[in-house]
C-alpha positions as CSV (number, residue, x, y, z in Angstrom):
1,X,-7.5,-1.1,7.9
2,X,-4.1,-0.8,6.2
3,X,-3.2,-1.4,2.6
4,X,0.1,-3.1,1.6
5,X,1.2,-2.5,-2.0
6,X,3.5,-5.0,-3.6
7,X,4.9,-5.0,-7.2
8,X,4.0,-8.2,-9.1
9,X,6.6,-10.0,-11.2
10,X,4.4,-12.1,-13.6
11,X,5.8,-14.3,-16.3
12,X,4.9,-13.4,-19.9
13,X,2.0,-15.9,-19.8
14,X,0.7,-14.6,-16.5
15,X,1.0,-11.0,-17.8
16,X,-1.3,-12.0,-20.7
17,X,-3.8,-13.6,-18.3
18,X,-3.8,-10.4,-16.1
19,X,-4.5,-8.3,-19.2
20,X,-7.2,-10.6,-20.4
21,X,-8.9,-10.6,-17.0
22,X,-8.9,-6.8,-16.9
23,X,-10.3,-6.7,-20.5
24,X,-13.0,-9.2,-19.6
25,X,-14.0,-7.2,-16.6
26,X,-14.2,-4.0,-18.8
27,X,-16.5,-5.7,-21.2
28,X,-18.7,-7.0,-18.4
29,X,-18.8,-3.5,-16.8
30,X,-20.0,-2.0,-20.1
31,X,-22.6,-4.8,-20.6
32,X,-24.0,-4.3,-17.1
33,X,-24.1,-0.6,-17.5
34,X,-25.8,-0.9,-20.9
35,X,-28.3,-3.3,-19.5
36,X,-29.4,-0.8,-16.8
37,X,-29.6,2.0,-19.3
38,X,-31.7,0.0,-21.7
39,X,-34.1,-1.3,-19.1
40,X,-34.8,2.2,-17.8
41,X,-35.1,3.8,-21.3
42,X,-37.3,1.2,-22.8
43,X,-39.4,-0.1,-19.8
44,X,-38.8,2.6,-17.1
45,X,-37.4,-0.2,-14.9
46,X,-34.5,0.0,-12.5
47,X,-32.2,-3.1,-12.3
48,X,-30.4,-3.5,-9.0
49,X,-27.2,-5.3,-8.0
50,X,-29.0,-8.5,-6.8
51,X,-30.8,-9.0,-10.0
52,X,-27.8,-8.5,-12.2
53,X,-25.8,-10.9,-10.0
54,X,-28.6,-13.5,-10.4
55,X,-28.2,-13.3,-14.2
56,X,-24.4,-13.9,-14.2
57,X,-24.6,-17.8,-14.3
58,X,-26.7,-17.6,-17.5
59,X,-24.4,-15.0,-18.9
60,X,-21.4,-17.2,-18.3
61,X,-23.1,-20.0,-20.3
62,X,-23.6,-17.6,-23.2
63,X,-20.1,-16.0,-23.0
64,X,-17.5,-18.8,-22.4
65,X,-14.6,-16.4,-21.7
66,X,-16.3,-15.2,-18.6
67,X,-15.7,-18.6,-17.1
68,X,-12.0,-17.9,-17.0
69,X,-12.5,-15.1,-14.4
70,X,-13.2,-16.0,-10.8
71,X,-16.8,-15.6,-9.8
72,X,-16.2,-13.1,-7.0
73,X,-14.2,-10.9,-9.4
74,X,-17.1,-11.0,-11.8
75,X,-19.6,-10.0,-9.0
76,X,-17.3,-7.2,-7.9
77,X,-17.5,-5.7,-11.5
78,X,-21.3,-5.6,-11.1
79,X,-21.0,-4.0,-7.7
80,X,-18.8,-1.3,-9.2
81,X,-21.6,-0.5,-11.7
82,X,-24.0,-0.4,-8.8
83,X,-21.8,2.0,-6.8
84,X,-21.5,4.2,-9.9
85,X,-25.3,4.5,-10.1
86,X,-25.6,5.1,-6.4
87,X,-23.1,8.0,-6.7
88,X,-25.0,9.4,-9.7
89,X,-28.2,9.4,-7.7
90,X,-26.5,11.0,-4.7
91,X,-25.1,13.8,-6.9
92,X,-28.6,14.4,-8.5
93,X,-30.3,14.6,-5.1
94,X,-27.6,17.0,-3.8
95,X,-28.0,19.3,-6.8
96,X,-24.4,18.7,-8.0
97,X,-23.2,18.1,-11.5
98,X,-24.7,14.6,-12.1
99,X,-22.2,12.9,-14.4
100,X,-24.1,9.9,-15.7
101,X,-22.0,6.7,-15.6
102,X,-20.2,6.0,-18.8
103,X,-18.8,2.9,-20.5
104,X,-15.1,2.2,-20.2
105,X,-13.0,2.5,-23.3
106,X,-10.2,0.2,-24.2
107,X,-7.3,0.7,-21.7
108,X,-9.6,2.5,-19.3
109,X,-10.2,-0.4,-16.9
110,X,-7.0,-1.1,-15.0
111,X,-8.0,-3.0,-11.9
112,X,-10.0,-6.0,-10.6
113,X,-10.8,-7.0,-7.1
114,X,-10.9,-10.3,-5.1
115,X,-13.4,-9.1,-2.4
116,X,-12.9,-12.1,-0.1
117,X,-9.4,-13.3,1.0
118,X,-8.9,-17.0,0.7
119,X,-11.5,-17.3,-2.1
120,X,-9.6,-17.1,-5.3
121,X,-6.6,-15.3,-3.7
122,X,-4.0,-16.3,-1.1
123,X,-0.3,-15.9,-0.1
124,X,1.7,-19.1,-0.4
125,X,5.5,-19.5,0.0
126,X,6.0,-15.8,-0.6
127,X,3.9,-15.7,-3.8
128,X,0.4,-14.4,-4.5
129,X,-1.8,-17.2,-5.9
130,X,-4.6,-15.9,-8.0
131,X,-7.4,-18.2,-9.3
132,X,-7.1,-19.0,-13.1
133,X,-3.9,-16.9,-13.3
134,X,-1.3,-18.7,-11.2
135,X,1.3,-18.0,-8.5
136,X,2.9,-14.6,-9.0
137,X,6.2,-13.5,-7.6
138,X,6.0,-10.5,-5.2
139,X,8.4,-7.7,-4.6
140,X,7.5,-6.3,-1.2
141,X,9.0,-3.4,0.6
142,X,7.7,-4.8,3.9
143,X,5.8,-7.9,5.0
144,X,2.0,-8.0,5.2
145,X,0.7,-7.4,8.7
146,X,-2.6,-8.2,10.3
147,X,-5.4,-10.3,8.6
148,X,-5.8,-9.9,4.9
149,X,-9.4,-9.2,3.7
150,X,-9.3,-7.8,0.2
151,X,-6.9,-8.0,-2.7
152,X,-7.0,-5.5,-5.6
153,X,-4.9,-6.1,-8.7
154,X,-3.9,-2.7,-10.3
155,X,-2.2,-2.0,-13.6
156,X,0.1,1.0,-13.5
157,X,2.3,2.5,-16.2
158,X,5.2,0.5,-14.9
159,X,3.5,-2.9,-14.3
160,X,1.1,-4.7,-12.1
161,X,0.7,-4.2,-8.4
162,X,-1.2,-6.0,-5.6
163,X,-3.0,-3.9,-3.1
164,X,-3.7,-6.2,-0.1
165,X,-6.1,-4.6,2.4
166,X,-5.6,-5.9,6.0
167,X,-7.2,-5.6,9.3
168,X,-4.4,-4.3,11.6
169,X,-4.9,-3.6,15.3
170,X,-4.1,0.0,16.3
171,X,-0.6,0.5,17.8
172,X,-0.8,3.6,20.1
173,X,2.3,5.6,20.6
174,X,3.4,6.7,24.0
175,X,2.1,10.3,24.9
176,X,4.5,13.2,24.3
177,X,2.5,15.9,26.1
178,X,2.8,18.2,23.0
179,X,0.4,19.7,20.6
180,X,0.8,21.6,17.3
181,X,-1.3,23.6,14.9
182,X,-0.8,23.2,11.2
183,X,-1.5,25.9,8.6
184,X,-1.1,24.7,5.0
185,X,-0.2,27.1,2.2
186,X,1.3,27.4,-1.3
187,X,4.6,29.2,-0.7
188,X,5.4,26.9,2.3
189,X,3.6,23.6,2.4
190,X,2.8,24.1,6.0
191,X,3.6,26.4,8.9
192,X,3.5,25.0,12.4
193,X,2.3,26.9,15.4
194,X,5.8,27.1,16.7
195,X,6.8,29.2,13.6
196,X,8.6,26.3,11.8
197,X,8.0,26.3,8.1
198,X,7.9,23.1,6.0
199,X,9.1,23.8,2.4
200,X,6.8,23.0,-0.5
201,X,8.5,20.4,-2.7
202,X,6.4,21.4,-5.8
203,X,6.6,18.0,-7.3
204,X,4.6,18.9,-10.4
205,X,6.3,22.2,-11.0
206,X,9.8,20.5,-10.8
207,X,8.7,17.9,-13.4
208,X,6.7,20.3,-15.5
209,X,9.3,20.6,-18.2
210,X,9.7,16.9,-18.5
211,X,6.0,16.4,-18.6
212,X,5.6,18.9,-21.4
213,X,8.3,17.3,-23.5
214,X,6.7,13.9,-23.1
215,X,3.3,15.3,-24.0
216,X,4.7,17.0,-27.1
217,X,6.4,13.7,-28.1
218,X,3.1,11.9,-27.8
219,X,1.2,14.5,-29.8
220,X,3.6,14.1,-32.8
221,X,3.1,10.4,-33.0
222,X,0.6,8.7,-35.3
223,X,-2.3,7.5,-33.1
224,X,-2.3,3.8,-32.7
225,X,1.3,3.2,-33.9
226,X,3.9,1.4,-31.8
227,X,5.8,4.7,-31.3
228,X,2.6,6.3,-30.0
229,X,2.2,3.5,-27.5
230,X,5.8,3.9,-26.3
231,X,5.4,7.7,-26.0
232,X,2.2,7.2,-24.1
233,X,4.0,4.9,-21.7
234,X,6.8,7.4,-21.1
235,X,4.2,10.1,-20.4
236,X,2.3,7.9,-18.0
237,X,5.6,7.0,-16.2
238,X,6.5,10.7,-15.8
239,X,3.1,11.5,-14.2
240,X,3.4,8.4,-12.0
241,X,6.7,9.6,-10.7
242,X,5.2,13.0,-9.7
243,X,2.3,11.2,-8.0
244,X,4.6,9.0,-6.0
245,X,6.8,11.9,-5.0
246,X,3.8,13.8,-3.7
247,X,2.5,10.7,-1.7
248,X,5.9,10.0,-0.3
249,X,6.2,13.6,1.0
250,X,2.8,13.5,2.5
251,X,3.5,10.3,4.3
252,X,6.8,11.6,5.6
253,X,5.4,14.8,7.0
254,X,2.3,13.1,8.5
255,X,4.4,10.4,10.2
256,X,6.7,13.0,11.7
257,X,3.8,15.0,13.1
258,X,2.1,12.0,14.5
259,X,5.3,10.8,16.2
260,X,5.9,14.1,17.9
261,X,2.5,15.4,19.0
262,X,-0.5,14.1,20.9
263,X,-2.9,16.7,19.5
264,X,-2.8,18.1,16.0
265,X,-5.0,21.0,14.9
266,X,-5.6,21.5,11.2
267,X,-7.7,23.8,9.1
268,X,-11.1,22.6,7.7
269,X,-10.6,23.5,4.1
270,X,-13.0,23.4,1.2
271,X,-10.4,22.3,-1.3
272,X,-12.9,21.5,-4.0
273,X,-14.2,25.1,-3.9
274,X,-10.7,26.5,-3.7
275,X,-9.5,24.9,-6.9
276,X,-12.2,26.7,-8.8
277,X,-9.9,29.7,-8.7
278,X,-8.2,28.9,-12.1
279,X,-4.9,30.8,-11.6
280,X,-4.3,28.9,-8.3
281,X,-5.8,25.5,-9.2
282,X,-2.5,23.9,-10.4
283,X,-0.5,25.0,-7.4
284,X,-3.2,23.8,-5.0
285,X,-3.4,20.4,-6.6
286,X,0.4,20.3,-6.7
287,X,0.6,20.9,-2.9
288,X,-1.7,17.9,-2.3
289,X,-3.4,19.2,0.9
290,X,-6.2,16.7,0.6
291,X,-3.8,13.8,0.3
292,X,-1.8,15.0,3.3
293,X,-4.9,15.5,5.5
294,X,-6.3,12.1,4.7
295,X,-3.0,10.4,5.5
296,X,-2.6,12.4,8.7
297,X,-6.1,11.3,9.9
298,X,-5.3,7.6,9.1
299,X,-1.9,7.6,10.9
300,X,-3.3,9.6,13.9
301,X,-6.2,7.1,14.3
302,X,-3.8,4.2,14.3
303,X,-1.4,5.8,16.7
304,X,-4.0,7.0,19.2
305,X,-3.5,10.7,18.4
306,X,-6.2,13.4,18.2
307,X,-6.7,15.5,15.1
308,X,-8.9,18.6,15.4
309,X,-10.2,20.4,12.3
310,X,-11.2,24.0,12.9
311,X,-12.8,26.6,10.6
312,X,-10.2,29.2,9.6
313,X,-12.8,31.8,8.7
314,X,-12.8,33.4,12.2
315,X,-9.0,33.7,12.5
316,X,-6.9,36.8,11.7
317,X,-3.4,37.7,10.9
318,X,-3.1,39.4,14.3
319,X,-3.9,36.1,16.1
320,X,-1.4,34.3,14.0
321,X,1.4,36.6,14.9
322,X,0.5,36.4,18.6
323,X,0.8,32.6,18.4
324,X,4.1,32.5,16.5
325,X,6.0,34.8,18.8
326,X,6.1,32.8,22.1
327,X,7.5,29.6,20.4
328,X,11.2,29.7,19.4
329,X,12.3,27.9,16.3
330,X,13.2,24.3,17.1
331,X,13.4,21.0,15.2
332,X,11.2,20.9,12.1
333,X,8.5,18.8,13.8
334,X,8.9,19.8,17.5
335,X,5.5,20.2,19.1
336,X,4.2,23.0,21.4
337,X,2.9,22.7,24.9
338,X,-0.7,21.3,24.9
339,X,-2.3,24.4,26.5
340,X,-0.8,26.7,23.8
341,X,-2.9,25.2,21.1
342,X,-5.9,23.4,22.7
343,X,-7.1,26.3,24.8
344,X,-7.1,28.8,21.9
345,X,-7.4,26.6,18.9
346,X,-10.4,28.4,17.5
347,X,-8.8,31.8,17.7
348,X,-5.1,31.3,17.4
349,X,-4.4,28.9,14.6
350,X,-2.7,30.7,11.8
351,X,-5.2,31.6,9.1
352,X,-5.1,30.0,5.6
353,X,-3.1,32.1,3.2
354,X,-3.0,31.7,-0.5
355,X,0.0,33.9,-0.9
């Protein structure tokens, strides 16, 4: 599966339709959530996805504006409510902080989904045709590959985007005969087993001054005013720029590693537990280790590479030094011989270091 993101260029009328669709989905989400809560509180009854979907035709007759939204989009909203409750039950059973599902406030519902390609959504003459909205111009960085299955329309701070999920056949890369170990950190984003260090871009730290200024500007505005809306948009765009810089860096590093090495050994990190350390939480989030590892796994699976996650608890600084010495500094992503990492991966991968 691969997701292709394209910027939408709607006309003013189409932009209004997109916003109205998202608002209708938000109100339906809140209605479905309240229906479940009321049924359980008053009758001790649990309402499932099938029962709520069966009640949608009657609800459409009572609420005319629901008829302007495609039926599959409406069903997906109910499915989102069902997934929220399933996640709530899972957290309760696991003894985690439960977090009961909450209603979505205005402006807090920014996407809707066409779960079946060809039913309400299609590509036609370079435009994305959405049911009841029209044919929207696309700005693609690259053409869509494979077989489209799902389309998610997302509203970001700088406009609307189409996330087209496609079934893409794997394209294995030719073997290189090399392997590498990756040790992530804060000072250097990653240190490879050949001693090469990848600098940490610190996307948030670089933009922190701009973000603080934008936040202060918003706090001075009268809530609900036009100037407040403009300040909120500027702040959201600043955060979006940081997010995209972090994702672009993770994609670049992951692609380079996958292209150069057949086997990649990484640390199995408990990032959720690590960010509980308050003084280090911001730097850990800024590094984006979780994003990088997820992207690395996806790219490796598509390219036919092997990613091995090892527990860093049993490693030591002595072992790390013994690994780094035999390998001379080379190109930033040059791999190491396969036997150098695979044979001793549980003992010689450099340990995780917060410093």
